[in-house]
mmCIF file of the N, C-alpha and C atoms, coordinates in Angstrom:
data_MODEL
# 
_entry.id   MODEL 
# 
loop_
_atom_site.group_PDB 
_atom_site.id 
_atom_site.type_symbol 
_atom_site.label_atom_id 
_atom_site.label_alt_id 
_atom_site.label_comp_id 
_atom_site.label_asym_id 
_atom_site.label_entity_id 
_atom_site.label_seq_id 
_atom_site.pdbx_PDB_ins_code 
_atom_site.Cartn_x 
_atom_site.Cartn_y 
_atom_site.Cartn_z 
_atom_site.occupancy 
_atom_site.B_iso_or_equiv 
_atom_site.pdbx_formal_charge 
_atom_site.auth_seq_id 
_atom_site.auth_comp_id 
_atom_site.auth_asym_id 
_atom_site.auth_atom_id 
_atom_site.pdbx_PDB_model_num 
ATOM 1   N N  . MET A 1 1  ? 221.457 9.357  -33.590 1.00 0.00 ? 1  MET A N  1 
ATOM 2   C CA . MET A 1 1  ? 222.321 9.830  -32.524 1.00 0.00 ? 1  MET A CA 1 
ATOM 3   C C  . MET A 1 1  ? 223.074 11.090 -32.957 1.00 0.00 ? 1  MET A C  1 
ATOM 4   N N  . ILE A 1 2  ? 223.611 11.057 -34.183 1.00 0.00 ? 2  ILE A N  1 
ATOM 5   C CA . ILE A 1 2  ? 224.364 12.209 -34.689 1.00 0.00 ? 2  ILE A CA 1 
ATOM 6   C C  . ILE A 1 2  ? 223.418 13.399 -34.852 1.00 0.00 ? 2  ILE A C  1 
ATOM 7   N N  . HIS A 1 3  ? 222.215 13.137 -35.361 1.00 0.00 ? 3  HIS A N  1 
ATOM 8   C CA . HIS A 1 3  ? 221.258 14.230 -35.555 1.00 0.00 ? 3  HIS A CA 1 
ATOM 9   C C  . HIS A 1 3  ? 220.896 14.878 -34.224 1.00 0.00 ? 3  HIS A C  1 
ATOM 10  N N  . LYS A 1 4  ? 220.786 14.062 -33.203 1.00 0.00 ? 4  LYS A N  1 
ATOM 11  C CA . LYS A 1 4  ? 220.452 14.582 -31.875 1.00 0.00 ? 4  LYS A CA 1 
ATOM 12  C C  . LYS A 1 4  ? 221.569 15.498 -31.360 1.00 0.00 ? 4  LYS A C  1 
ATOM 13  N N  . LYS A 1 5  ? 222.824 15.096 -31.582 1.00 0.00 ? 5  LYS A N  1 
ATOM 14  C CA . LYS A 1 5  ? 223.954 15.921 -31.157 1.00 0.00 ? 5  LYS A CA 1 
ATOM 15  C C  . LYS A 1 5  ? 224.003 17.230 -31.941 1.00 0.00 ? 5  LYS A C  1 
ATOM 16  N N  . ILE A 1 6  ? 223.734 17.144 -33.237 1.00 0.00 ? 6  ILE A N  1 
ATOM 17  C CA . ILE A 1 6  ? 223.742 18.355 -34.071 1.00 0.00 ? 6  ILE A CA 1 
ATOM 18  C C  . ILE A 1 6  ? 222.633 19.303 -33.628 1.00 0.00 ? 6  ILE A C  1 
ATOM 19  N N  . MET A 1 7  ? 221.457 18.762 -33.371 1.00 0.00 ? 7  MET A N  1 
ATOM 20  C CA . MET A 1 7  ? 220.335 19.599 -32.926 1.00 0.00 ? 7  MET A CA 1 
ATOM 21  C C  . MET A 1 7  ? 220.649 20.248 -31.576 1.00 0.00 ? 7  MET A C  1 
ATOM 22  N N  . LEU A 1 8  ? 221.239 19.493 -30.671 1.00 0.00 ? 8  LEU A N  1 
ATOM 23  C CA . LEU A 1 8  ? 221.601 20.024 -29.360 1.00 0.00 ? 8  LEU A CA 1 
ATOM 24  C C  . LEU A 1 8  ? 222.646 21.129 -29.504 1.00 0.00 ? 8  LEU A C  1 
ATOM 25  N N  . PHE A 1 9  ? 223.631 20.908 -30.361 1.00 0.00 ? 9  PHE A N  1 
ATOM 26  C CA . PHE A 1 9  ? 224.673 21.900 -30.600 1.00 0.00 ? 9  PHE A CA 1 
ATOM 27  C C  . PHE A 1 9  ? 224.074 23.178 -31.188 1.00 0.00 ? 9  PHE A C  1 
ATOM 28  N N  . CYS A 1 10 ? 223.178 23.032 -32.162 1.00 0.00 ? 10 CYS A N  1 
ATOM 29  C CA . CYS A 1 10 ? 222.524 24.198 -32.777 1.00 0.00 ? 10 CYS A CA 1 
ATOM 30  C C  . CYS A 1 10 ? 221.677 24.953 -31.752 1.00 0.00 ? 10 CYS A C  1 
ATOM 31  N N  . ALA A 1 11 ? 220.973 24.226 -30.924 1.00 0.00 ? 11 ALA A N  1 
ATOM 32  C CA . ALA A 1 11 ? 220.159 24.869 -29.894 1.00 0.00 ? 11 ALA A CA 1 
ATOM 33  C C  . ALA A 1 11 ? 221.045 25.631 -28.913 1.00 0.00 ? 11 ALA A C  1 
ATOM 34  N N  . PHE A 1 12 ? 222.175 25.040 -28.557 1.00 0.00 ? 12 PHE A N  1 
ATOM 35  C CA . PHE A 1 12 ? 223.118 25.707 -27.651 1.00 0.00 ? 12 PHE A CA 1 
ATOM 36  C C  . PHE A 1 12 ? 223.662 26.984 -28.288 1.00 0.00 ? 12 PHE A C  1 
ATOM 37  N N  . LEU A 1 13 ? 224.058 26.906 -29.555 1.00 0.00 ? 13 LEU A N  1 
ATOM 38  C CA . LEU A 1 13 ? 224.574 28.090 -30.251 1.00 0.00 ? 13 LEU A CA 1 
ATOM 39  C C  . LEU A 1 13 ? 223.518 29.187 -30.330 1.00 0.00 ? 13 LEU A C  1 
ATOM 40  N N  . LEU A 1 14 ? 222.313 28.809 -30.670 1.00 0.00 ? 14 LEU A N  1 
ATOM 41  C CA . LEU A 1 14 ? 221.234 29.790 -30.786 1.00 0.00 ? 14 LEU A CA 1 
ATOM 42  C C  . LEU A 1 14 ? 220.956 30.455 -29.443 1.00 0.00 ? 14 LEU A C  1 
ATOM 43  N N  . ALA A 1 15 ? 220.917 29.673 -28.388 1.00 0.00 ? 15 ALA A N  1 
ATOM 44  C CA . ALA A 1 15 ? 220.678 30.236 -27.054 1.00 0.00 ? 15 ALA A CA 1 
ATOM 45  C C  . ALA A 1 15 ? 221.825 31.155 -26.651 1.00 0.00 ? 15 ALA A C  1 
ATOM 46  N N  . ASN A 1 16 ? 223.033 30.762 -26.977 1.00 0.00 ? 16 ASN A N  1 
ATOM 47  C CA . ASN A 1 16 ? 224.200 31.570 -26.640 1.00 0.00 ? 16 ASN A CA 1 
ATOM 48  C C  . ASN A 1 16 ? 224.142 32.923 -27.345 1.00 0.00 ? 16 ASN A C  1 
ATOM 49  N N  . ILE A 1 17 ? 223.796 32.917 -28.614 1.00 0.00 ? 17 ILE A N  1 
ATOM 50  C CA . ILE A 1 17 ? 223.688 34.168 -29.375 1.00 0.00 ? 17 ILE A CA 1 
ATOM 51  C C  . ILE A 1 17 ? 222.530 35.009 -28.851 1.00 0.00 ? 17 ILE A C  1 
ATOM 52  N N  . ALA A 1 18 ? 221.408 34.382 -28.591 1.00 0.00 ? 18 ALA A N  1 
ATOM 53  C CA . ALA A 1 18 ? 220.215 35.110 -28.152 1.00 0.00 ? 18 ALA A CA 1 
ATOM 54  C C  . ALA A 1 18 ? 220.415 35.770 -26.798 1.00 0.00 ? 18 ALA A C  1 
ATOM 55  N N  . PHE A 1 19 ? 221.130 35.116 -25.895 1.00 0.00 ? 19 PHE A N  1 
ATOM 56  C CA . PHE A 1 19 ? 221.288 35.672 -24.553 1.00 0.00 ? 19 PHE A CA 1 
ATOM 57  C C  . PHE A 1 19 ? 222.496 36.577 -24.412 1.00 0.00 ? 19 PHE A C  1 
ATOM 58  N N  . SER A 1 20 ? 223.439 36.513 -25.340 1.00 0.00 ? 20 SER A N  1 
ATOM 59  C CA . SER A 1 20 ? 224.609 37.384 -25.236 1.00 0.00 ? 20 SER A CA 1 
ATOM 60  C C  . SER A 1 20 ? 224.276 38.808 -25.659 1.00 0.00 ? 20 SER A C  1 
ATOM 61  N N  . ALA A 1 21 ? 223.338 38.982 -26.575 1.00 0.00 ? 21 ALA A N  1 
ATOM 62  C CA . ALA A 1 21 ? 222.993 40.325 -27.050 1.00 0.00 ? 21 ALA A CA 1 
ATOM 63  C C  . ALA A 1 21 ? 222.447 41.209 -25.927 1.00 0.00 ? 21 ALA A C  1 
ATOM 64  N N  . PRO A 1 22 ? 221.476 40.756 -25.122 1.00 0.00 ? 22 PRO A N  1 
ATOM 65  C CA . PRO A 1 22 ? 220.995 41.622 -24.033 1.00 0.00 ? 22 PRO A CA 1 
ATOM 66  C C  . PRO A 1 22 ? 222.084 41.955 -23.013 1.00 0.00 ? 22 PRO A C  1 
ATOM 67  N N  . VAL A 1 23 ? 222.978 41.022 -22.753 1.00 0.00 ? 23 VAL A N  1 
ATOM 68  C CA . VAL A 1 23 ? 224.062 41.282 -21.806 1.00 0.00 ? 23 VAL A CA 1 
ATOM 69  C C  . VAL A 1 23 ? 224.983 42.354 -22.363 1.00 0.00 ? 23 VAL A C  1 
ATOM 70  N N  . ASN A 1 24 ? 225.312 42.255 -23.640 1.00 0.00 ? 24 ASN A N  1 
ATOM 71  C CA . ASN A 1 24 ? 226.168 43.262 -24.266 1.00 0.00 ? 24 ASN A CA 1 
ATOM 72  C C  . ASN A 1 24 ? 225.495 44.626 -24.250 1.00 0.00 ? 24 ASN A C  1 
ATOM 73  N N  . GLU A 1 25 ? 224.209 44.658 -24.515 1.00 0.00 ? 25 GLU A N  1 
ATOM 74  C CA . GLU A 1 25 ? 223.466 45.925 -24.505 1.00 0.00 ? 25 GLU A CA 1 
ATOM 75  C C  . GLU A 1 25 ? 223.443 46.511 -23.093 1.00 0.00 ? 25 GLU A C  1 
ATOM 76  N N  . ALA A 1 26 ? 223.239 45.667 -22.109 1.00 0.00 ? 26 ALA A N  1 
ATOM 77  C CA . ALA A 1 26 ? 223.225 46.143 -20.719 1.00 0.00 ? 26 ALA A CA 1 
ATOM 78  C C  . ALA A 1 26 ? 224.592 46.705 -20.332 1.00 0.00 ? 26 ALA A C  1 
ATOM 79  N N  . ASN A 1 27 ? 225.660 46.028 -20.726 1.00 0.00 ? 27 ASN A N  1 
ATOM 80  C CA . ASN A 1 27 ? 227.003 46.528 -20.428 1.00 0.00 ? 27 ASN A CA 1 
ATOM 81  C C  . ASN A 1 27 ? 227.259 47.860 -21.113 1.00 0.00 ? 27 ASN A C  1 
ATOM 82  N N  . ARG A 1 28 ? 226.761 48.007 -22.336 1.00 0.00 ? 28 ARG A N  1 
ATOM 83  C CA . ARG A 1 28 ? 226.927 49.268 -23.067 1.00 0.00 ? 28 ARG A CA 1 
ATOM 84  C C  . ARG A 1 28 ? 226.197 50.399 -22.342 1.00 0.00 ? 28 ARG A C  1 
ATOM 85  N N  . ILE A 1 29 ? 224.989 50.134 -21.880 1.00 0.00 ? 29 ILE A N  1 
ATOM 86  C CA . ILE A 1 29 ? 224.209 51.148 -21.162 1.00 0.00 ? 29 ILE A CA 1 
ATOM 87  C C  . ILE A 1 29 ? 224.906 51.523 -19.857 1.00 0.00 ? 29 ILE A C  1 
ATOM 88  N N  . ILE A 1 30 ? 225.420 50.534 -19.146 1.00 0.00 ? 30 ILE A N  1 
ATOM 89  C CA . ILE A 1 30 ? 226.140 50.811 -17.892 1.00 0.00 ? 30 ILE A CA 1 
ATOM 90  C C  . ILE A 1 30 ? 227.370 51.662 -18.160 1.00 0.00 ? 30 ILE A C  1 
ATOM 91  N N  . ASP A 1 31 ? 228.102 51.353 -19.224 1.00 0.00 ? 31 ASP A N  1 
ATOM 92  C CA . ASP A 1 31 ? 229.287 52.150 -19.571 1.00 0.00 ? 31 ASP A CA 1 
ATOM 93  C C  . ASP A 1 31 ? 228.910 53.598 -19.853 1.00 0.00 ? 31 ASP A C  1 
ATOM 94  N N  . ILE A 1 32 ? 227.831 53.796 -20.591 1.00 0.00 ? 32 ILE A N  1 
ATOM 95  C CA . ILE A 1 32 ? 227.378 55.159 -20.904 1.00 0.00 ? 32 ILE A CA 1 
ATOM 96  C C  . ILE A 1 32 ? 227.004 55.897 -19.624 1.00 0.00 ? 32 ILE A C  1 
ATOM 97  N N  . GLN A 1 33 ? 226.274 55.237 -18.742 1.00 0.00 ? 33 GLN A N  1 
ATOM 98  C CA . GLN A 1 33 ? 225.868 55.872 -17.490 1.00 0.00 ? 33 GLN A CA 1 
ATOM 99  C C  . GLN A 1 33 ? 227.071 56.208 -16.620 1.00 0.00 ? 33 GLN A C  1 
ATOM 100 N N  . GLN A 1 34 ? 228.057 55.338 -16.587 1.00 0.00 ? 34 GLN A N  1 
ATOM 101 C CA . GLN A 1 34 ? 229.257 55.612 -15.793 1.00 0.00 ? 34 GLN A CA 1 
ATOM 102 C C  . GLN A 1 34 ? 230.011 56.810 -16.356 1.00 0.00 ? 34 GLN A C  1 
ATOM 103 N N  . ARG A 1 35 ? 230.091 56.908 -17.688 1.00 0.00 ? 35 ARG A N  1 
ATOM 104 C CA . ARG A 1 35 ? 230.758 58.063 -18.296 1.00 0.00 ? 35 ARG A CA 1 
ATOM 105 C C  . ARG A 1 35 ? 230.007 59.350 -17.975 1.00 0.00 ? 35 ARG A C  1 
ATOM 106 N N  . GLN A 1 36 ? 228.678 59.292 -18.031 1.00 0.00 ? 36 GLN A N  1 
ATOM 107 C CA . GLN A 1 36 ? 227.877 60.479 -17.717 1.00 0.00 ? 36 GLN A CA 1 
ATOM 108 C C  . GLN A 1 36 ? 228.078 60.900 -16.267 1.00 0.00 ? 36 GLN A C  1 
ATOM 109 N N  . LEU A 1 37 ? 228.109 59.944 -15.357 1.00 0.00 ? 37 LEU A N  1 
ATOM 110 C CA . LEU A 1 37 ? 228.332 60.265 -13.946 1.00 0.00 ? 37 LEU A CA 1 
ATOM 111 C C  . LEU A 1 37 ? 229.708 60.882 -13.737 1.00 0.00 ? 37 LEU A C  1 
ATOM 112 N N  . GLU A 1 38 ? 230.706 60.345 -14.408 1.00 0.00 ? 38 GLU A N  1 
ATOM 113 C CA . GLU A 1 38 ? 232.062 60.880 -14.290 1.00 0.00 ? 38 GLU A CA 1 
ATOM 114 C C  . GLU A 1 38 ? 232.123 62.310 -14.840 1.00 0.00 ? 38 GLU A C  1 
ATOM 115 N N  . GLN A 1 39 ? 231.464 62.554 -15.965 1.00 0.00 ? 39 GLN A N  1 
ATOM 116 C CA . GLN A 1 39 ? 231.435 63.902 -16.537 1.00 0.00 ? 39 GLN A CA 1 
ATOM 117 C C  . GLN A 1 39 ? 230.735 64.877 -15.597 1.00 0.00 ? 39 GLN A C  1 
ATOM 118 N N  . GLU A 1 40 ? 229.661 64.438 -14.985 1.00 0.00 ? 40 GLU A N  1 
ATOM 119 C CA . GLU A 1 40 ? 228.932 65.289 -14.041 1.00 0.00 ? 40 GLU A CA 1 
ATOM 120 C C  . GLU A 1 40 ? 229.794 65.592 -12.816 1.00 0.00 ? 40 GLU A C  1 
ATOM 121 N N  . ARG A 1 41 ? 230.514 64.596 -12.333 1.00 0.00 ? 41 ARG A N  1 
ATOM 122 C CA . ARG A 1 41 ? 231.396 64.796 -11.182 1.00 0.00 ? 41 ARG A CA 1 
ATOM 123 C C  . ARG A 1 41 ? 232.496 65.807 -11.519 1.00 0.00 ? 41 ARG A C  1 
ATOM 124 N N  . ILE A 1 42 ? 233.077 65.682 -12.688 1.00 0.00 ? 42 ILE A N  1 
ATOM 125 C CA . ILE A 1 42 ? 234.127 66.616 -13.119 1.00 0.00 ? 42 ILE A CA 1 
ATOM 126 C C  . ILE A 1 42 ? 233.556 68.028 -13.247 1.00 0.00 ? 42 ILE A C  1 
ATOM 127 N N  . ARG A 1 43 ? 232.364 68.137 -13.816 1.00 0.00 ? 43 ARG A N  1 
ATOM 128 C CA . ARG A 1 43 ? 231.730 69.450 -13.973 1.00 0.00 ? 43 ARG A CA 1 
ATOM 129 C C  . ARG A 1 43 ? 231.487 70.097 -12.610 1.00 0.00 ? 43 ARG A C  1 
ATOM 130 N N  . GLN A 1 44 ? 231.015 69.313 -11.651 1.00 0.00 ? 44 GLN A N  1 
ATOM 131 C CA . GLN A 1 44 ? 230.773 69.840 -10.308 1.00 0.00 ? 44 GLN A CA 1 
ATOM 132 C C  . GLN A 1 44 ? 232.073 70.266 -9.637  1.00 0.00 ? 44 GLN A C  1 
ATOM 133 N N  . GLN A 1 45 ? 233.131 69.505 -9.845  1.00 0.00 ? 45 GLN A N  1 
ATOM 134 C CA . GLN A 1 45 ? 234.433 69.877 -9.287  1.00 0.00 ? 45 GLN A CA 1 
ATOM 135 C C  . GLN A 1 45 ? 234.905 71.205 -9.877  1.00 0.00 ? 45 GLN A C  1 
ATOM 136 N N  . GLN A 1 46 ? 234.725 71.364 -11.189 1.00 0.00 ? 46 GLN A N  1 
ATOM 137 C CA . GLN A 1 46 ? 235.158 72.593 -11.847 1.00 0.00 ? 46 GLN A CA 1 
ATOM 138 C C  . GLN A 1 46 ? 234.360 73.790 -11.336 1.00 0.00 ? 46 GLN A C  1 
ATOM 139 N N  . GLU A 1 47 ? 233.053 73.608 -11.162 1.00 0.00 ? 47 GLU A N  1 
ATOM 140 C CA . GLU A 1 47 ? 232.223 74.691 -10.629 1.00 0.00 ? 47 GLU A CA 1 
ATOM 141 C C  . GLU A 1 47 ? 232.661 75.054 -9.212  1.00 0.00 ? 47 GLU A C  1 
ATOM 142 N N  . LYS A 1 48 ? 232.957 74.054 -8.408  1.00 0.00 ? 48 LYS A N  1 
ATOM 143 C CA . LYS A 1 48 ? 233.396 74.293 -7.031  1.00 0.00 ? 48 LYS A CA 1 
ATOM 144 C C  . LYS A 1 48 ? 234.712 75.070 -7.021  1.00 0.00 ? 48 LYS A C  1 
ATOM 145 N N  . MET A 1 49 ? 235.638 74.696 -7.887  1.00 0.00 ? 49 MET A N  1 
ATOM 146 C CA . MET A 1 49 ? 236.925 75.385 -7.955  1.00 0.00 ? 49 MET A CA 1 
ATOM 147 C C  . MET A 1 49 ? 236.743 76.840 -8.404  1.00 0.00 ? 49 MET A C  1 
ATOM 148 N N  . GLN A 1 50 ? 235.824 77.073 -9.337  1.00 0.00 ? 50 GLN A N  1 
ATOM 149 C CA . GLN A 1 50 ? 235.579 78.440 -9.807  1.00 0.00 ? 50 GLN A CA 1 
ATOM 150 C C  . GLN A 1 50 ? 234.974 79.290 -8.698  1.00 0.00 ? 50 GLN A C  1 
ATOM 151 N N  . ARG A 1 51 ? 234.095 78.702 -7.904  1.00 0.00 ? 51 ARG A N  1 
ATOM 152 C CA . ARG A 1 51 ? 233.480 79.447 -6.806  1.00 0.00 ? 51 ARG A CA 1 
ATOM 153 C C  . ARG A 1 51 ? 234.501 79.796 -5.730  1.00 0.00 ? 51 ARG A C  1 
ATOM 154 N N  . GLU A 1 52 ? 235.486 78.906 -5.533  1.00 0.00 ? 52 GLU A N  1 
ATOM 155 C CA . GLU A 1 52 ? 236.502 79.164 -4.515  1.00 0.00 ? 52 GLU A CA 1 
ATOM 156 C C  . GLU A 1 52 ? 237.431 80.300 -4.921  1.00 0.00 ? 52 GLU A C  1 
ATOM 157 N N  . PHE A 1 53 ? 237.592 80.522 -6.215  1.00 0.00 ? 53 PHE A N  1 
ATOM 158 C CA . PHE A 1 53 ? 238.450 81.616 -6.677  1.00 0.00 ? 53 PHE A CA 1 
ATOM 159 C C  . PHE A 1 53 ? 237.607 82.804 -6.885  1.00 0.00 ? 53 PHE A C  1 
# 
């Protein structure tokens, strides 16, 4: 009975570690893309302001 609980706990930990890495990587990629979009938006605003002057 104890061995079964230990095996279940280990399997849960392993699954948790295995599935958290792709989620973290996806969040990192989304953060990078959001920063790039924000930088592009700022650049376009600056170009627009320069054209107006």
